[in-house]
C-alpha positions in Angstrom: 17.1 164.6 94.5 18.0 165.2 98.5 19.8 168.0 99.4 22.3 167.8 102.4 25.4 168.9 103.9 28.5 167.0 105.1 31.0 168.2 106.6 29.2 171.5 106.2 29.6 171.3 102.5 26.5 171.4 100.4 25.7 168.2 98.3 23.0 167.5 96.2 22.5 163.7 95.2 19.6 161.2 94.1 17.4 159.9 96.7 18.3 156.5 98.5 21.8 157.5 98.0 23.8 156.3 100.8 25.7 158.5 103.2 29.1 156.8 102.3 28.4 157.1 98.4 27.2 160.9 98.7 30.6 161.5 100.8 32.5 159.7 98.0 30.8 162.2 95.4 32.4 165.3 97.0 35.8 163.7 97.6 35.3 162.8 101.3 36.6 159.2 102.4 35.1 157.5 104.9 36.6 154.4 106.1 35.7 151.1 105.4 36.4 147.6 106.4 33.8 145.2 106.0 31.8 147.0 102.9 31.6 145.6 99.6 28.8 146.4 97.3 27.5 143.1 97.8 28.0 143.5 101.7 26.3 146.5 103.1 26.2 145.2 106.4 27.4 147.9 108.8 29.2 145.0 110.6 32.3 146.4 111.2 31.5 150.0 112.8 34.5 151.8 111.0 32.2 153.8 108.3 29.9 155.6 111.7 29.3 159.5 111.3 27.7 161.6 113.3 24.1 163.2 111.8 22.9 166.2 113.7 20.4 166.2 116.1 20.7 162.2 116.4 22.4 160.8 119.5 23.4 157.7 117.6 25.6 157.3 115.5 25.4 155.7 111.9 26.8 153.4 109.2 27.7 155.5 106.5 27.5 152.5 104.1 24.0 151.4 104.2 22.2 154.7 105.8 20.0 156.8 103.3 20.7 160.3 103.2 17.9 162.6 103.9 16.5 166.3 102.3 18.5 168.8 105.1 20.7 166.0 107.0 23.9 167.6 108.6 26.2 164.8 108.6 30.0 165.2 110.1 32.2 162.4 109.4 35.4 163.7 111.4 33.6 164.6 114.8 35.8 164.2 118.2 32.9 161.4 118.8 33.2 159.8 116.0 37.1 159.7 115.6 37.1 157.9 119.5 33.8 155.6 118.3 36.6 154.4 115.3 39.8 154.2 117.5 37.9 151.9 120.2 36.0 150.0 117.4 39.9 149.5 116.2 41.1 148.2 119.6 38.7 145.9 120.2 39.0 144.3 116.5 42.8 143.9 117.4 42.2 142.6 121.1 41.1 139.8 119.0 42.9 139.3 116.2 46.6 137.4 116.0 48.7 140.4 115.5 51.9 138.4 114.1 51.8 140.9 111.4 55.5 140.8 110.5 55.1 136.8 109.4 51.6 137.3 108.3 51.5 137.0 104.1 49.0 139.8 104.0 51.5 142.6 105.9 51.7 145.3 104.2 48.9 144.9 102.1 46.0 144.3 105.0 43.5 146.7 105.3 42.7 146.6 109.3 47.0 147.1 109.2 46.6 150.0 107.0 43.0 151.3 108.9 44.9 151.1 112.4 47.8 153.1 111.0 45.4 155.8 109.7 43.2 155.9 112.9 46.7 156.4 114.6 46.4 152.9 117.0 49.6 152.3 118.5 48.6 150.4 121.2 45.9 148.1 122.4 44.6 148.6 126.0 42.5 145.2 125.9 43.9 141.7 126.8 42.4 138.4 126.8 42.4 134.7 125.0 41.5 135.0 121.5 37.8 133.6 120.7 39.2 131.1 118.3 42.9 130.0 117.0 41.5 126.9 114.8 43.6 126.6 112.0 42.7 124.8 108.7 44.8 124.0 105.9 43.1 120.5 104.4 42.1 122.2 101.1 45.1 122.1 98.3 44.0 125.4 97.4 42.6 127.9 100.4 44.0 128.0 104.2 42.0 129.4 107.1 43.1 131.1 109.9 40.4 132.0 112.0 42.4 133.6 114.9 43.0 136.3 112.2 39.3 136.2 111.4 37.5 139.9 112.1 34.0 138.7 111.0 33.5 141.1 108.4 31.3 138.4 106.5 32.8 139.8 103.1 34.1 136.0 102.7 30.5 134.6 103.3 28.6 136.9 101.6 30.9 136.5 98.3 30.6 132.8 98.4 26.9 133.0 98.4 25.7 136.0 96.7 28.4 136.2 93.9 29.4 132.9 93.8 26.4 131.2 94.3 28.2 128.6 96.5 27.4 129.1 100.4 30.4 126.7 101.8 30.9 129.8 104.5 28.6 130.7 107.4 28.6 132.9 110.6 28.9 130.6 113.3 28.1 131.2 117.2 27.4 134.6 118.6 29.5 137.5 120.0 32.6 137.1 121.1 32.8 133.5 119.1 31.4 134.7 115.8 33.5 133.8 113.1 33.5 132.7 109.4 33.6 128.8 109.2 32.6 126.2 106.9 28.4 125.1 106.6 29.5 121.8 107.2 32.0 120.1 109.3 35.5 121.7 110.7 37.3 121.9 107.1 36.8 123.9 104.0 37.7 120.8 101.9 34.5 118.7 103.4 32.3 121.3 102.0 30.8 122.4 98.3 33.9 125.1 97.9 35.1 124.9 94.2 38.2 126.3 95.1 37.6 129.7 93.4 39.6 131.7 95.7 37.1 134.6 95.9 36.8 134.4 99.3 40.7 135.1 99.1 40.8 138.4 97.5 37.9 139.7 99.0 39.2 139.2 102.7 40.9 142.3 104.2 43.2 140.6 106.2 45.1 136.9 106.2 42.2 134.9 107.7 42.2 133.8 104.1 45.2 132.9 101.9 46.0 130.9 99.1 47.8 127.5 100.0 51.6 128.3 99.1 54.0 125.9 96.9 56.8 128.5 96.6 59.1 125.9 98.7 58.3 123.0 96.2 59.5 124.6 93.0 62.4 126.4 94.8 63.3 122.4 95.8 63.1 121.7 91.9 65.0 124.6 90.7 67.9 123.3 92.8 67.5 120.0 91.5 70.1 119.6 89.2 68.6 116.3 87.8 65.3 118.4 87.0 64.2 119.9 83.9 62.1 122.8 85.0 59.8 124.6 82.8 57.7 127.3 83.7 54.2 128.5 82.0 52.6 131.7 83.0 48.7 131.8 81.8 47.6 134.8 80.1 46.0 137.1 82.9 49.4 137.1 84.3 51.1 139.5 82.3 47.7 141.7 82.8 48.2 141.8 86.5 51.9 141.0 88.0 53.3 144.7 87.5 50.9 145.5 90.0 53.2 143.5 92.8 55.5 146.4 91.9 54.4 149.4 92.1 52.8 149.5 88.5 49.6 151.0 87.7 46.3 148.3 87.2 46.3 147.5 83.4 49.7 147.6 82.9 51.2 145.0 80.5 54.5 143.3 82.0 54.8 140.5 79.9 58.8 141.4 78.6 59.9 141.7 82.0 58.1 138.7 83.9 59.7 136.1 81.2 62.8 138.3 82.0 62.2 137.3 85.7 61.4 134.2 85.2 64.4 133.4 83.4 66.4 134.8 86.0 64.6 132.7 88.8 66.2 129.6 86.8 63.9 128.3 84.7 65.6 125.8 82.0 62.5 127.1 79.7 60.0 129.7 79.5 57.0 128.7 77.7 53.6 130.4 77.8 50.1 128.8 78.3 49.0 130.9 75.7 50.3 128.3 73.1 48.3 125.7 75.9 45.0 127.8 74.8 45.4 127.7 71.3 45.9 124.1 71.1 42.4 124.1 73.6 41.0 125.9 70.9 41.9 123.6 67.8 40.4 120.1 69.9 37.7 122.1 71.7 36.6 124.0 68.3 36.6 121.3 65.9 34.9 119.1 69.1 32.0 121.8 68.7 31.4 121.4 65.1 31.4 117.7 64.9 29.0 117.8 68.3 26.8 120.4 66.0 27.1 118.4 62.9 26.4 115.0 64.1 24.1 115.4 66.6 26.4 115.4 69.6 25.6 116.2 73.1 24.3 120.2 73.3 24.9 122.6 74.6 28.5 121.9 75.0 30.0 123.4 78.0 33.8 124.7 78.0 36.2 122.8 80.6 39.1 125.4 80.8 38.2 126.9 84.1 38.5 124.0 86.9 36.5 125.7 89.7 33.5 125.8 87.3 34.4 122.2 86.6 34.3 121.2 89.8 30.8 123.1 90.3 29.3 121.2 87.8 31.0 117.7 89.1 29.4 118.4 92.4 26.1 120.0 91.6 25.1 119.0 88.0 26.7 115.6 87.6 23.8 115.1 85.0 25.0 117.7 82.8 29.0 116.1 82.9 28.2 114.8 79.6 27.6 118.5 78.0 31.6 119.3 79.5 34.0 119.5 76.4 36.3 116.8 77.0 39.3 119.2 76.1 41.9 119.4 78.9 42.0 123.4 80.2 45.3 125.2 78.3 47.5 124.3 81.6 46.9 120.8 81.4 47.1 120.4 77.9 50.9 122.7 77.1 51.8 120.5 80.1 50.9 116.9 78.6 52.5 118.2 75.3 55.6 119.2 77.3 55.9 115.7 79.0 55.3 113.6 75.5 56.1 115.8 72.5 58.7 118.0 73.7 60.1 115.4 75.7 60.1 112.8 72.4 61.5 116.0 70.5 64.4 117.0 72.8 65.4 113.5 74.2 64.2 114.0 77.6 63.1 111.4 80.1 59.4 112.8 80.8 60.1 112.1 84.7 62.8 114.4 84.5 60.7 117.2 83.7 58.9 119.3 86.1 56.4 121.6 85.0 55.8 124.9 86.9 52.4 126.8 85.8 51.7 130.0 86.9 47.8 131.3 87.3 45.3 133.6 88.4 43.4 131.1 90.1 43.7 129.0 93.0 41.7 126.4 91.8 44.4 125.4 89.4 45.9 124.1 92.4 43.0 121.4 92.7 43.4 120.6 89.1 47.0 120.2 89.0 46.5 116.8 91.5 43.4 115.3 89.3 43.9 111.6 88.9 42.2 112.2 85.4 45.1 114.6 84.5 48.2 111.9 84.8 50.1 109.2 83.1 51.1 106.6 85.0 52.9 108.5 87.9 53.3 111.8 86.4 51.3 114.5 86.2 50.2 116.9 83.2 51.3 119.8 85.7 53.2 119.1 88.5 52.4 122.2 90.9 50.8 125.5 90.5 51.4 128.8 91.9 49.4 131.9 91.9 50.4 135.4 90.4 50.9 136.6 94.2 53.4 133.6 95.0 55.4 134.5 91.7 55.8 137.7 92.8 57.0 137.0 96.2 59.5 134.6 94.4 61.0 137.0 92.6 61.6 139.7 95.7 62.9 136.7 97.8 65.6 136.2 94.6 66.2 140.1 94.8 65.4 140.7 91.0 64.9 144.5 90.4 61.7 143.5 88.4 61.1 147.4 87.0 64.5 147.7 85.5 64.8 144.4 83.9 64.9 144.5 79.9 62.0 142.7 78.0 62.7 139.1 77.0 60.6 136.5 74.6 59.3 133.7 75.6 61.5 130.2 74.2 60.4 128.7 70.8 58.0 126.4 69.8 55.8 126.3 73.3 56.1 130.3 73.9 54.6 130.9 70.5 50.8 131.6 70.5 48.2 133.9 68.9 45.8 136.9 69.7 43.3 134.2 70.4 45.0 132.3 72.9 45.9 135.5 74.7 42.2 136.5 75.4 41.4 133.4 77.3 42.1 135.6 80.2 39.1 137.3 79.8 35.4 136.2 80.2 34.1 135.6 76.5 37.6 135.2 75.5 37.3 131.3 75.0 34.0 131.9 73.0 35.3 134.0 70.8 38.8 132.4 70.2 36.8 129.2 69.4 34.2 131.1 67.2 37.3 132.1 64.9 38.6 128.8 64.2 35.0 127.2 64.4 33.6 129.2 61.8 36.8 128.9 59.2 36.3 125.0 60.1 32.8 124.9 58.7 33.1 126.8 55.8 36.4 125.8 54.8 36.9 129.7 54.0 38.8 132.4 55.5 36.8 134.6 57.6 37.0 138.2 57.7 35.6 138.4 60.5 37.8 138.3 63.9 36.3 140.3 66.1 33.3 139.0 68.1 32.3 142.2 70.7 29.2 140.6 71.4 30.8 138.1 73.8 32.7 140.4 75.3 32.3 142.5 77.9 31.3 142.3 82.1 27.2 141.4 81.6 26.8 138.6 83.8 25.5 136.5 80.9 25.9 137.3 77.2 24.5 136.0 74.2 25.1 135.6 70.5 24.4 134.3 67.2 27.7 133.0 65.2 26.9 132.6 61.5 29.1 130.0 60.0 27.6 129.9 56.7 24.2 128.5 56.1 24.8 127.1 59.7 24.2 129.5 63.1 25.4 128.6 66.3 23.7 130.1 69.3 26.3 130.7 72.1 26.5 132.1 75.6 29.0 133.2 78.1 28.5 133.4 81.5 31.1 134.2 84.7 30.4 134.4 88.2 29.1 131.3 90.2 25.7 132.8 90.7 24.9 133.7 87.5 26.1 130.1 86.1 23.9 128.3 88.6 21.5 130.3 87.3 22.0 129.1 83.5 23.0 125.8 84.2 19.6 125.0 86.2 17.5 126.5 82.8 20.1 123.7 80.8 19.2 121.0 83.1 15.2 121.6 82.6 15.8 122.1 78.8 15.2 125.7 78.7 17.5 126.5 76.8 18.7 126.3 72.9 22.1 127.3 72.9 24.9 125.1 71.1 28.0 126.1 73.3 28.7 127.9 76.5 31.4 129.5 78.2 31.7 129.5 81.9 34.2 131.0 84.3 33.3 130.8 88.0 35.4 134.4 88.4 33.5 137.5 87.8 35.0 139.0 84.8 37.2 135.6 84.2 40.5 135.0 84.7 41.9 138.6 85.3 39.9 138.4 88.1 40.8 135.3 89.7 41.2 134.3 93.2 44.9 134.2 92.8 45.5 137.9 91.3 47.2 140.7 93.0 44.8 142.0 96.1 43.4 145.0 95.5 42.3 147.4 98.7 38.2 147.4 98.6 38.5 151.3 98.7 39.5 151.1 95.1 37.3 148.8 93.7 34.3 150.3 95.9 35.1 153.4 94.3 34.5 152.6 90.9 37.5 150.5 89.7 36.4 147.8 87.9 39.9 145.6 87.8 38.6 143.1 85.5 37.9 145.7 82.7 41.3 147.2 83.3 43.3 144.1 83.0 41.4 142.8 80.5 42.6 146.0 78.4 46.2 144.3 78.3 44.8 141.0 76.8 42.7 142.6 74.0 45.6 144.7 72.9 47.8 141.8 72.9 45.3 140.6 70.6 44.8 143.2 68.1 48.2 145.1 68.3 50.8 142.6 69.5 50.3 139.1 68.2 51.7 138.3 65.0 48.5 136.2 64.2 45.2 136.2 65.9 43.4 132.8 65.3 44.9 129.8 67.1 44.8 127.2 63.9 47.1 130.1 62.0 49.7 129.4 64.7 52.6 128.1 63.1 54.1 126.4 66.5 50.8 124.9 66.4 50.9 124.0 63.0 54.1 122.4 63.4 53.0 120.1 66.5 49.6 118.9 64.1 52.3 118.0 61.6 55.3 116.6 63.4 53.0 114.4 66.7 49.1 114.7 66.7 48.2 114.3 63.0 45.2 116.7 63.2 42.6 117.8 65.7 40.4 115.4 67.5 42.5 112.4 66.1 43.2 109.5 68.2 46.4 110.4 69.2 45.3 114.1 70.6 42.3 112.5 71.9 44.8 110.4 74.4 47.2 113.5 75.3 44.8 116.2 75.2 41.7 115.3 76.5 40.1 114.1 79.8 36.9 112.5 81.5 35.4 113.7 84.8 33.6 112.2 88.0 30.3 112.9 89.8 31.6 114.4 93.3 28.3 115.1 94.2 28.6 112.5 97.1 31.8 113.8 98.0 30.8 116.6 100.3 29.3 116.9 103.5 25.2 117.2 103.1 
């Protein structure tokens, strides 16, 4: 243990603790801008502190404590340094704050206000005003980049991709694509983790709100919406609710007031995915198919596989994602049942993921000129639409989804958390193998935020070895082993975003100070889904969902039937040659 003083307050902490961590333990807030747990680089110089006996200010985020040290976090020298640094940062920052998508939720803006910076005494040209909107998912605006490197280290250390890199020196330093001028030309997997970790508006989602408004105003369009499981666990944050608040009923009510003709639920699509995927797994396990089977629900992971592990494409489940399955059924079964021309149906999906914007445009997910889903917006975009429409979200009465595509099981809702797909599949696969009702419903061994989880699922005399992995860097490590034949798994769930969809790149952006203080967004949001599974949904198994049974009886026949394959399954492409080397 190490004894020191911070602002004349005695503190005793473990050796190797940083000054920032020590200060937080006694309730002293030191401002940060570039700091994340995986980005302790002291680049922004906002967390500087004064150490008694030293003429040099130190970055609290990466400076370790020492026995007898005396630290001052708010001395005149420290305050002046932070203010000067902020003024210099703002001098090379596009300050069109009123029209910036991050206005009101910008860490630079917040910190400038906290530091009392009201003028910028420096003037001159910006180092760069390059604007890159070539990607279907992510927009880069270099005029707002403060070169904190949070995006760079998130992409390389957490996601294992490295699509962004620091380029040029000094005043001209910016985070830029590792190859070429456009993010779309790199090995970017469209996950959007760079977006939710950017403290400013330098990285944002590609906004598709205008397309949705246009469709809603078109009298010839039958506009249907389907929100993903994770949306209900996070949308409330955009309206002042605490993190981890379930706003399902208010979300449905708001969607109806926006003018959608039908409000369906992607959870129904998740149930359909389980029906197809679980039976596909059973077939592969019992009939000698390609193993391990890899899940195909996460579009970032699928693109990752196509780009960097094309030899594993045969391992991917042929099942479409819940978004695509729901969209496909809406434009086939729903259209036929209700005598609506599929060309007149416009499917809007609300996703926690900016990669879904890439997925809706996949050629493999279209029939003729008709895509399974027409447009994807994120949780953040939906919140903007609700605010733009003047809807008083907090005072809405809870409403229910429309039948039958709004009916789902607990298995469908837990798709939004890492391990959820595996657990949902296990509930159905075990009963499909044994032909008996299983008393085991909760597979807690695949839950949690460990990077890699392993389990053996017992189905009668058969044992199925499974793994759950999330976060691109963790996926890369595991796929390298799979590629070399060093694993013996039967089934692997892969989700690119750490924690799964609840922490997707399209979810509400939370100030990094909260995250760095120990708040786990994924954990708190996942609680909503597991509570719905256990205490809200009428059934907890996909194959027990009456709506699912009805669709198979009326339309598809049985899981993995010829018709089911035509509508609910897909193919993949080798994209390894599409990126700049």
